[in-house]
C-alpha positions as CSV (number, residue, x, y, z in Angstrom):
1,A,0.0,-0.1,0.0
2,A,2.8,2.2,0.8
3,A,4.6,1.7,-2.4
4,L,1.3,2.9,-4.2
5,G,1.2,6.0,-2.2
6,A,-1.7,4.8,0.3
7,R,-1.4,6.5,3.7
8,V,-4.4,4.6,5.3
9,V,-5.8,1.1,4.7
10,R,-9.0,-0.6,5.8
11,A,-7.9,-4.1,7.0
12,H,-11.4,-5.8,7.3
13,T,-10.0,-9.1,8.9
14,L,-7.6,-7.8,11.2
15,G,-10.3,-7.0,13.9
16,I,-13.3,-9.3,12.7
17,S,-11.7,-12.5,13.9
18,V,-14.3,-15.0,15.6
19,G,-15.9,-18.4,15.4
20,T,-13.2,-20.4,13.4
21,P,-10.1,-22.4,14.8
22,L,-7.7,-19.6,13.6
23,S,-9.7,-16.5,15.0
24,F,-8.7,-14.4,17.8
25,E,-11.8,-15.9,19.6
26,P,-12.6,-19.4,18.0
27,T,-15.3,-19.8,20.6
28,R,-17.2,-17.4,23.1
29,G,-14.9,-16.1,25.7
30,R,-11.9,-18.3,24.6
31,F,-9.0,-16.3,23.1
32,V,-5.9,-17.8,21.6
33,P,-2.9,-15.6,22.0
34,T,-0.9,-17.1,19.0
35,N,-3.7,-16.4,16.7
36,F,-3.1,-12.7,17.1
37,D,0.4,-13.2,15.6
38,A,-0.5,-12.5,11.9
39,A,-2.4,-9.3,12.9
40,D,0.3,-8.1,15.1
41,W,2.8,-8.5,12.3
42,A,0.6,-6.7,9.9
43,L,0.3,-3.7,12.3
44,R,3.8,-3.6,13.0
45,E,4.7,-3.4,9.2
46,A,2.1,-1.0,8.4
47,A,3.6,1.4,11.3
48,R,7.1,0.7,9.8
49,V,6.2,2.0,6.3
50,G,4.0,4.8,7.8
51,V,0.5,3.5,6.8
52,R,-2.2,4.0,9.1
53,V,-4.7,1.0,9.7
54,V,-8.6,1.3,10.2
55,V,-9.5,-2.0,12.0
56,P,-13.3,-2.7,11.9
57,L,-14.3,-4.8,14.9
58,V,-17.4,-6.3,13.5
59,D,-19.2,-6.4,10.1
60,N,-22.7,-7.1,8.9
61,W,-22.0,-10.0,6.8
62,D,-22.0,-13.9,7.7
63,Y,-18.5,-14.7,6.5
64,Y,-16.2,-17.4,7.4
65,H,-14.2,-15.0,9.7
66,G,-17.1,-14.1,11.9
67,G,-19.0,-11.1,12.6
68,R,-22.2,-10.1,14.3
69,F,-24.0,-13.3,13.1
70,T,-21.3,-15.2,15.0
71,F,-22.2,-13.5,18.2
72,L,-25.9,-14.2,17.7
73,R,-25.3,-17.8,17.1
74,W,-23.1,-18.2,20.3
75,R,-26.3,-16.9,22.3
76,N,-28.9,-18.7,20.3
77,A,-30.2,-15.2,19.5
78,S,-32.7,-14.6,16.6
79,L,-30.9,-14.1,13.1
80,G,-34.3,-12.5,11.9
81,D,-34.5,-9.1,10.7
82,D,-31.0,-9.2,9.4
83,G,-29.3,-9.9,12.7
84,A,-31.0,-6.9,14.4
85,A,-30.7,-8.7,17.8
86,F,-27.0,-8.1,17.8
87,Y,-27.9,-4.5,18.7
88,T,-30.7,-5.1,21.3
89,D,-29.8,-8.4,22.9
90,A,-27.7,-7.5,26.2
91,A,-25.9,-10.8,26.4
92,V,-24.9,-10.7,22.8
93,W,-23.6,-7.1,23.2
94,A,-21.6,-8.0,26.3
95,D,-19.9,-10.7,24.4
96,F,-19.0,-8.3,21.6
97,A,-18.0,-5.5,24.1
98,T,-15.6,-8.0,25.8
99,N,-14.3,-9.1,22.4
């Protein structure tokens, strides 16, 4: 990115990493320190070359790397209304807040 003149990049999967064996948080409340290694390296490299990184913490999609639907499934919360319970279910929100 820096070689192309970019000063800021949005690194979608550096922060959204839940629900798979290689995720930061593979299962609710269980974090794997070594799963942070690649993200740590990417952030160090970005800093080294002077690129700022925007790291989203959750997304609206139901992708393999997790997102708000993963948090809903962990609590067996409703997936209806496009996962609106992510914003209204106190237990789901607490799980996200501790993530």
